[in-house]
C-alpha positions in Angstrom: 16.0 -7.4 -10.6 15.2 -4.1 -10.2 14.7 -3.0 -6.7 13.2 0.4 -7.7 12.3 1.8 -11.1 10.0 4.8 -12.5 6.5 4.9 -14.1 6.1 8.1 -15.9 8.8 9.7 -13.6 7.3 8.4 -10.3 9.9 6.0 -8.5 8.3 2.6 -7.2 10.1 0.9 -4.6 10.5 0.0 -1.0 11.9 3.4 -0.3 9.1 5.6 -1.7 5.6 5.8 -0.5 3.1 3.3 -2.2 2.4 3.8 -5.8 -1.4 4.2 -5.9 -3.1 3.0 -8.9 -7.0 4.0 -9.4 -8.5 1.4 -11.2 -11.2 2.9 -13.7 -12.5 -0.5 -14.9 -16.1 -0.5 -15.8 -17.0 2.5 -13.4 -17.3 5.0 -16.5 -20.7 3.3 -17.1 -20.4 3.8 -20.6 -19.7 7.4 -20.7 -16.4 9.2 -21.5 -17.3 12.1 -19.6 -17.9 10.1 -16.5 -14.7 8.5 -17.3 -13.0 12.1 -17.4 -14.7 12.9 -14.0 -13.4 9.6 -12.3 -9.5 10.6 -13.7 -9.8 14.0 -12.4 -11.1 12.8 -9.2 -8.1 10.5 -9.0 -5.8 13.2 -9.7 -7.4 15.3 -6.7 -7.2 12.3 -4.6 -3.6 11.9 -4.9 -3.2 8.8 -6.9 -0.1 8.3 -8.9 -2.0 6.6 -11.8 -5.2 5.8 -13.5 -5.6 2.3 -15.1 -7.9 1.3 -17.9 -8.6 -2.1 -19.2 -8.1 -2.8 -23.1 -10.5 -5.4 -24.3 -13.7 -6.1 -26.2 -16.3 -8.5 -25.6 -14.8 -10.7 -28.7 -11.4 -10.4 -27.6 -12.2 -12.0 -24.1 -14.8 -14.5 -25.3 -17.5 -15.9 -27.5 -21.3 -14.9 -27.4 -22.4 -18.1 -25.9 -24.6 -19.5 -23.3 -23.4 -22.9 -22.7 -21.8 -24.4 -19.6 -19.3 -22.1 -18.2 -20.3 -18.9 -20.3 -22.7 -17.8 -17.7 -21.7 -16.9 -14.2 -22.9 -19.0 -11.3 -22.7 -17.1 -7.8 -21.2 -14.0 -6.6 -21.8 -10.4 -7.7 -22.5 -11.2 -11.5 -24.6 -14.4 -10.9 -26.4 -15.4 -14.0 -24.6 -12.9 -16.2 -23.3 -14.2 -19.7 -19.6 -13.7 -19.9 -20.0 -12.0 -23.4 -22.6 -9.3 -22.1 -20.8 -8.6 -18.9 -17.8 -7.5 -20.9 -19.6 -5.9 -23.6 -21.1 -3.6 -20.8 -17.8 -3.2 -18.8 -15.4 -2.7 -21.7 -13.7 0.8 -22.2 -14.3 1.5 -26.1 -11.1 1.3 -27.7 -11.7 4.6 -29.7 -11.9 6.3 -26.2 -8.2 5.5 -25.7 -6.3 8.2 -27.2 -8.7 10.7 -25.7 -8.2 9.1 -22.2 -4.4 9.2 -22.3 -4.8 12.9 -23.9 -7.1 13.7 -20.7 -4.4 12.1 -18.2 -1.6 14.3 -19.7 -3.9 17.3 -19.1 -4.5 16.4 -15.7 -0.9 15.5 -15.1 -1.8 11.7 -14.0 -0.1 8.7 -15.5 -2.5 6.6 -17.7 -1.8 3.0 -18.5 -3.7 -0.3 -19.0 -4.4 -4.0 -18.5 -4.2 -5.6 -22.1 -6.0 -8.7 -22.6 -4.5 -9.7 -26.0 -1.7 -8.9 -28.2 -3.8 -6.3 -30.3 -4.3 -4.2 -27.1 -0.7 -4.0 -26.3 -0.3 -2.7 -30.0 -2.8 -0.1 -29.4 -1.3 0.7 -26.1 2.0 0.9 -27.6 1.0 3.4 -30.2 -0.4 5.6 -27.3 2.6 5.6 -25.4 1.5 3.5 -22.5 4.4 3.8 -19.6 3.6 0.4 -18.1 1.5 -2.6 -18.5 -0.8 -4.4 -15.9 -1.5 -8.1 -16.3 -4.7 -9.0 -14.5 -5.1 -11.9 -12.1 -7.3 -13.8 -14.8 -4.5 -13.6 -17.3 -1.5 -14.6 -14.9 -1.6 -17.9 -16.7 -1.6 -16.7 -20.3 2.2 -16.6 -20.3 2.2 -15.6 -24.2 0.6 -12.2 -23.1 2.9 -11.7 -20.3 6.0 -12.2 -22.6 4.4 -9.9 -24.9 4.1 -7.0 -22.5 7.5 -7.5 -20.9 9.0 -7.5 -24.2 8.1 -3.8 -24.5 10.6 -3.1 -22.1 8.0 -1.2 -20.1 7.6 -2.0 -16.3 5.2 -4.8 -15.5 2.8 -5.2 -12.9 1.3 -8.7 -12.6 -1.5 -9.5 -10.1 -1.6 -12.9 -8.7 -5.0 -13.8 -7.5 -5.9 -17.5 -8.1 -2.4 -18.3 -8.9 -0.6 -21.0 -7.1 3.1 -20.6 -6.2 4.3 -22.5 -9.4 1.8 -20.2 -11.6 3.4 -17.3 -10.1 7.0 -18.9 -10.9 6.0 -19.3 -14.3 4.4 -16.1 -15.0 7.8 -14.5 -13.5 9.8 -16.8 -15.7 8.0 -15.6 -18.7 8.6 -12.0 -18.1 12.2 -12.2 -17.6 12.7 -14.3 -20.4 11.1 -12.0 -22.7 13.5 -9.2 -21.2 11.3 -7.9 -18.2 13.3 -6.3 -15.6 11.0 -3.8 -13.7 8.3 -6.0 -12.4 5.8 -5.9 -9.2 3.9 -8.7 -8.4 0.5 -7.8 -6.8 -0.9 -10.0 -3.9 -4.5 -10.2 -4.8 -7.7 -12.0 -3.7 -9.8 -12.4 -6.6 -13.3 -12.0 -5.3 -15.7 -9.2 -5.5 -15.8 -7.7 -3.1 -13.3 -9.6 -1.1 -13.4 -10.4 2.6 -10.6 -8.9 4.7 -10.3 -12.2 6.8 -9.3 -13.6 3.3 -6.4 -11.1 2.6 -3.6 -13.3 3.9 -1.3 -10.4 3.8 1.6 -12.0 5.6 2.0 -13.4 1.9 3.8 -9.9 0.8 6.8 -10.1 2.4 7.3 -13.7 1.9 6.6 -13.1 -1.6 9.1 -10.5 -2.0 11.5 -12.6 -0.5 10.8 -15.9 -2.0 10.7 -14.3 -5.8 13.5 -11.3 -5.2 10.7 -8.9 -6.7 8.9 -5.8 -5.6 5.3 -6.9 -4.1 2.1 -4.5 -4.0 -1.5 -5.2 -3.5 -4.6 -5.3 -5.7 -7.3 -4.7 -3.1 -11.0 -5.6 -3.6 -12.0 -5.0 0.1 -14.0 -2.5 1.6 -12.4 0.5 2.9 -8.6 1.4 3.0 -7.7 -0.6 6.3 -6.2 -3.6 4.5 -4.3 -1.4 2.0 -2.6 0.5 5.1 -1.8 -3.1 6.8 -0.4 -4.1 3.4 1.9 -1.0 3.1 3.2 -1.7 7.0 4.2 -5.2 5.4 5.8 -3.6 2.4 3.6 -3.3 -0.4 5.2 -0.8 -2.8 2.0 -0.5 -5.0 -1.7 -0.3 -4.2 -4.4 -0.7 -6.7 -7.9 0.1 -5.8 -11.0 0.6 -7.9 -12.4 4.3 -8.0 -15.8 5.4 -8.6 -17.7 8.6 -8.4 -20.5 7.2 -6.4 -21.3 3.5 -5.4 -25.1 4.2 -5.5 -24.6 5.2 -9.3 -24.2 1.1 -9.9 -22.3 -0.6 -12.5 -20.4 -4.0 -12.2 -17.6 -3.0 -10.1 -19.4 -0.3 -8.1 -19.5 -2.5 -4.9 -16.0 -2.8 -4.4 -14.9 0.8 -5.5 -14.1 3.5 -3.4 -15.5 6.9 -3.6 -13.2 10.0 -4.1 -13.1 11.1 -0.5 -12.5 7.4 0.4 -9.8 6.9 -2.1 -7.9 10.2 -0.8 -8.2 8.8 2.6 -6.3 5.7 1.4 -3.6 7.6 -0.4 -3.0 9.8 2.9 -3.4 6.9 5.2 -0.9 4.4 3.2 1.7 7.4 3.0 1.6 7.8 6.8 1.7 4.0 7.1 4.8 3.9 5.0 6.5 6.9 6.8 5.9 5.0 10.0 8.0 2.3 9.0 11.0 4.1 9.4 14.2 2.2 10.4 15.2 -0.2 13.1 16.0 2.0 16.2 16.3 1.7 19.7 17.8 5.3 20.3 15.3 8.0 21.8 13.9 10.0 18.5 14.7 14.0 18.9 11.0 14.7 19.2 10.9 12.5 22.4 13.2 15.0 24.0 11.0 17.0 26.2 9.2 14.0 27.3 12.4 12.4 28.6 12.2 14.9 31.2 9.3 14.0 32.8 10.4 10.3 33.3 10.7 9.2 37.0 14.2 9.8 38.9 15.3 10.1 42.6 14.3 13.1 44.5 14.8 14.1 48.0 11.2 14.2 49.5 11.9 15.4 53.1 14.4 18.2 54.4 17.8 16.4 55.3 20.6 17.4 57.4 24.5 16.6 56.5 25.2 13.0 57.3 21.7 12.0 57.6 21.0 8.6 56.1 19.1 8.2 52.9 16.0 6.0 53.5 12.8 5.1 51.8 11.0 7.7 53.6 13.3 10.6 52.2 14.0 9.7 48.9 11.8 8.2 46.0 11.7 7.8 42.4 9.1 10.5 41.2 8.5 12.5 38.2 10.3 14.7 36.5 13.6 13.1 35.5 16.2 15.4 36.4 17.7 13.3 39.1 19.7 9.8 39.1 17.8 7.1 37.4 15.6 5.0 39.6 17.7 1.9 39.0 20.2 3.8 41.6 17.8 3.7 44.4 19.3 0.3 46.0 22.7 1.7 45.8 21.8 5.1 47.5 19.7 3.6 50.5 21.7 3.4 53.6 24.3 6.0 52.2 24.6 9.7 53.9 24.1 13.2 52.5 27.1 15.1 51.8 25.2 18.3 52.5 22.0 19.6 53.8 19.3 18.9 51.4 16.0 20.6 51.0 12.9 18.7 49.9 12.3 18.6 46.1 16.0 18.5 45.3 16.9 16.1 42.3 19.4 13.7 43.9 22.7 13.7 42.2 26.1 11.9 43.1 27.5 14.8 44.5 25.1 14.9 47.2 25.8 11.5 48.2 28.9 11.0 50.7 31.0 8.3 49.4 
């Protein structure tokens, strides 16, 4: 499997800062101009891509209010599935304009397709990648269809157990998918940070030999920063102009200044990973001189014995290392020494 690859010219992989995806979702609130404004905000915040969702209420479900068709509990309690999807969907006739606006802003645009007709539309528009939503991680035919395009494939794993993740990957690989990222995800909206189980990220990368990122529905950016420190190579987060404007996804979306902070902080987190090193950094050079070392703290005559009263381990660090104190005690000065002199071996009579 690919250990790194590119989406619209941006390399995704462990050696690069996280690929940050701004999820538009339903935050357009039914207005394409608002969608454009969110895309522009994503670009200014430093996101690498804007992600759409490509479905209609009719490709997702049927207009029915029987058991299971009405949401029970949570953010959307009491909503009919059909009505929620009708409100939240991004109209298909917007897509061409949204992709064009992405080119104008200089930000990648791709989407989450929910059926084969959505992939057909996105292929015509030149989508550079595909994202499989958590809820569709069990739709192996959809995964195979997306993987068969040869484009990079990002798969959210929320709600999926280990066997289902294995099946999703197998379907993608069997269809020719090579450039794959799994996104660790908790599919609750909003998600409690305590449920994040971020230690899954490095285990998932090792277990499935694949790049792993995070699809994050928690408040703020702390969980994304922690995920980056654990090796997440991609971060997906919802973006809105103002949470107060409402909408189905507003409660777990970031505002533009918060999103910019997430981009910056995850970049810092990645840079801080560095490498395994026990050697002092060059930037520590000036501080090393301030470590403790052995100093003569009282005037001494030649031949005088070194004692705890005339030598001490103090700052700065220009003398012998403190570990030599026991070696020096009881020995004699080889010459007169004035108070405040850093002790060196040539001042010790052997």
